[in-house]
C-alpha positions as CSV (number, residue, x, y, z in Angstrom):
1,M,-96.2,32.1,-7.6
2,D,-99.9,32.7,-8.2
3,F,-101.4,35.2,-5.7
4,R,-105.1,34.7,-5.3
5,F,-106.8,38.0,-4.4
6,D,-110.2,36.2,-4.5
7,I,-109.3,34.4,-1.3
8,I,-108.6,37.7,0.4
9,G,-111.9,39.1,-0.9
10,D,-113.8,36.1,0.6
11,Y,-112.3,36.7,4.0
12,F,-112.1,40.5,3.9
13,P,-115.3,41.0,6.0
14,L,-114.0,38.6,8.6
15,I,-110.6,40.2,8.7
16,M,-112.2,43.6,9.2
17,R,-114.3,42.1,12.1
18,G,-111.1,40.7,13.5
19,T,-109.5,44.1,13.2
20,L,-112.3,45.7,15.2
21,Y,-111.8,43.0,17.9
22,T,-108.0,43.7,17.9
23,I,-108.5,47.5,18.3
24,C,-111.2,47.3,21.0
25,I,-109.3,44.7,23.1
26,S,-106.0,46.6,22.8
27,F,-107.6,49.9,23.6
28,A,-109.4,48.5,26.6
29,S,-106.3,46.8,27.8
30,I,-104.0,49.8,27.6
31,I,-106.6,51.9,29.5
32,L,-107.1,49.4,32.3
33,G,-103.4,48.6,32.3
34,S,-102.5,52.2,32.6
35,M,-104.9,52.7,35.5
36,L,-103.5,49.6,37.3
37,G,-99.9,50.6,36.3
38,L,-100.3,54.0,38.0
39,G,-101.1,52.3,41.3
40,V,-98.4,49.7,40.9
41,G,-95.8,52.4,40.0
42,L,-96.8,54.6,43.0
43,G,-96.7,51.5,45.2
44,K,-93.2,50.7,44.0
45,M,-92.0,54.2,44.9
46,S,-93.6,54.0,48.4
47,R,-91.4,54.3,51.5
48,F,-93.2,51.3,53.0
49,W,-91.8,47.9,52.1
50,I,-95.2,46.3,52.6
51,L,-96.3,48.2,49.5
52,R,-93.0,48.4,47.6
53,W,-92.1,44.7,47.6
54,P,-95.4,43.2,46.3
55,M,-95.4,45.8,43.5
56,Q,-91.8,45.0,42.6
57,A,-92.7,41.3,42.6
58,Y,-95.7,42.0,40.3
59,I,-93.5,43.9,37.8
60,N,-90.8,41.3,37.9
61,F,-93.3,38.5,37.2
62,F,-95.1,40.0,34.3
63,R,-92.0,41.4,32.7
64,G,-90.1,38.2,33.2
65,T,-92.5,35.6,31.9
66,P,-93.8,35.2,28.3
67,L,-97.1,36.9,27.5
68,L,-98.4,33.7,26.0
69,V,-98.0,31.9,29.3
70,Q,-99.8,34.7,31.1
71,I,-102.7,34.4,28.6
72,F,-103.0,30.7,29.2
73,I,-102.9,31.1,33.0
74,V,-105.6,33.8,32.9
75,H,-107.8,31.9,30.3
76,F,-107.5,28.4,31.7
77,A,-107.1,29.1,35.4
78,F,-108.0,32.6,36.6
79,V,-111.2,33.3,34.5
80,P,-112.8,29.9,35.2
81,L,-112.0,30.3,38.9
82,V,-113.8,33.7,39.0
83,Y,-116.6,33.1,36.5
84,G,-117.0,29.4,36.7
85,K,-116.2,28.9,33.0
86,T,-113.8,30.2,30.4
87,N,-114.4,33.4,28.4
88,A,-111.9,34.2,25.7
89,I,-112.7,37.9,25.5
90,A,-112.6,38.5,29.2
91,A,-109.3,36.5,29.5
92,A,-107.8,38.5,26.6
93,V,-108.6,41.9,28.3
94,V,-107.5,40.7,31.7
95,A,-104.2,39.1,30.5
96,L,-103.2,42.1,28.3
97,S,-104.2,44.6,31.0
98,L,-102.1,42.8,33.7
99,N,-99.1,42.6,31.3
100,A,-99.5,46.3,30.3
101,A,-99.7,47.4,33.9
102,A,-96.2,46.0,34.6
103,Y,-94.7,48.1,31.8
104,T,-96.8,51.2,32.3
105,A,-95.9,51.1,36.0
106,E,-92.2,51.6,35.1
107,I,-93.2,54.3,32.6
108,F,-95.1,56.1,35.4
109,R,-92.2,55.6,37.8
110,A,-89.6,57.0,35.4
111,G,-91.8,59.9,34.4
112,I,-92.6,60.9,37.9
113,Q,-89.0,60.6,39.1
114,S,-87.8,62.7,36.2
115,I,-89.6,65.8,37.7
116,D,-87.4,67.8,40.0
117,K,-88.2,67.1,43.6
118,G,-88.0,70.8,44.4
119,Q,-91.4,71.2,42.7
120,T,-93.0,68.8,45.1
121,E,-91.3,70.4,48.1
122,A,-92.5,73.8,46.9
123,A,-96.1,72.5,46.6
124,L,-95.9,71.1,50.1
125,S,-94.5,74.3,51.5
126,I,-97.6,76.3,50.3
127,G,-100.0,73.9,52.0
128,M,-100.7,71.2,49.4
129,T,-101.0,67.6,50.5
130,H,-98.7,65.1,48.9
131,W,-101.6,63.8,46.7
132,Q,-102.5,67.3,45.6
133,A,-98.9,68.0,44.6
134,M,-98.8,64.7,42.7
135,R,-102.1,65.4,40.9
136,Y,-101.7,69.1,40.1
137,I,-98.0,69.6,39.8
138,V,-96.0,66.4,39.1
139,L,-98.3,64.2,37.0
140,P,-99.3,66.9,34.4
141,Q,-95.6,67.5,33.6
142,A,-94.7,63.8,33.8
143,V,-97.5,62.7,31.4
144,K,-96.1,64.9,28.7
145,R,-92.7,63.1,29.0
146,M,-94.4,59.7,29.1
147,I,-96.4,60.0,25.9
148,P,-93.7,58.5,23.6
149,A,-93.2,55.6,26.0
150,F,-97.0,55.0,26.3
151,G,-97.3,55.1,22.5
152,N,-94.6,52.5,22.1
153,E,-96.3,50.3,24.7
154,F,-99.7,50.6,22.9
155,I,-98.1,49.6,19.6
156,V,-96.3,46.6,21.2
157,L,-99.6,45.6,22.9
158,L,-101.5,45.8,19.7
159,K,-99.0,43.6,17.9
160,D,-98.9,41.2,20.8
161,S,-102.6,40.8,20.7
162,S,-102.0,38.4,17.8
163,L,-101.2,35.8,20.5
164,L,-104.9,35.8,21.5
165,T,-105.5,33.5,18.5
166,F,-104.3,30.6,20.7
167,I,-107.4,31.1,23.0
168,T,-109.7,31.5,19.9
169,V,-110.3,35.2,20.2
170,P,-111.7,36.1,16.8
171,E,-109.0,38.8,16.1
172,I,-106.9,39.3,13.0
173,M,-104.6,36.2,13.3
174,Y,-107.6,34.0,14.1
175,W,-109.2,34.7,10.7
176,S,-105.8,34.6,8.9
177,N,-105.3,31.1,10.3
178,A,-108.8,30.1,9.3
179,M,-108.1,31.3,5.7
180,K,-104.8,29.3,5.7
181,A,-106.6,26.2,7.0
182,Q,-109.4,26.4,4.4
183,Y,-107.4,27.1,1.3
184,I,-104.1,25.5,2.4
185,R,-102.2,28.6,1.3
186,V,-99.7,30.8,3.2
187,W,-99.0,34.0,1.3
188,E,-102.5,35.4,1.1
189,P,-103.5,35.0,4.8
190,Y,-100.3,36.1,6.4
191,L,-99.4,38.9,4.0
192,T,-102.9,40.2,4.6
193,A,-102.5,40.0,8.4
194,A,-99.1,41.7,8.1
195,L,-100.5,44.6,6.0
196,V,-103.4,45.1,8.4
197,Y,-101.1,45.2,11.4
198,F,-98.8,47.6,9.6
199,V,-101.6,50.0,8.7
200,L,-102.8,49.9,12.4
201,T,-99.4,50.6,13.9
202,Y,-98.4,53.2,11.3
203,T,-101.7,55.1,11.8
204,L,-101.3,54.9,15.6
205,N,-97.7,56.1,15.4
206,K,-98.7,59.1,13.3
207,L,-101.5,59.9,15.8
208,L,-99.1,59.7,18.7
209,V,-96.7,62.0,17.0
210,W,-99.5,64.5,16.4
211,I,-100.6,64.3,20.1
212,E,-97.0,64.7,21.2
213,R,-96.7,67.9,19.2
214,R,-100.0,69.3,20.5
215,V,-99.0,68.9,24.2
216,Q,-95.6,70.4,23.8
């Protein structure tokens, strides 16, 4: 088997551009997804069924359907309905954020419920509101416990962003497929993509381990 490094060299700038798109879209999606997930998670824990049931339905839908289907729904239906036309980047961020929110909601719920209720009761007894107790007492402790789960979700989201090639987002797999189509070769484009994803996830994993140690 002849392995042509010159092909990789020709596409290297485009692969690096795709890597930047992958990182930016994944980072934006995990941030937005975490913000939405916090609201969904708190809603699921609500005593009021009018808040709890819709949040549970949201989680069940996005965790129970393929991400690729969600991307297609957002790209071909939701985004054109809102903006009047399709926009691949907007659809990518929205779809990944909505998906991430369903998973981070469960991370928030599990993290919050892992904190002893006595701490909340003690905070309320000294005059704090429920929101103040959540903000200053519960969440700071829960976040430390949630870091590994959040890190895992970020890594999964980064790898799942490869599905965005189906809506022509110019990320890593988009340019790998372009390389394959131009040269009619398989090893070079897909091994290159695999190596880039490995470097990204390995680096992210090491960073998360460092952060986890720092907050202990």
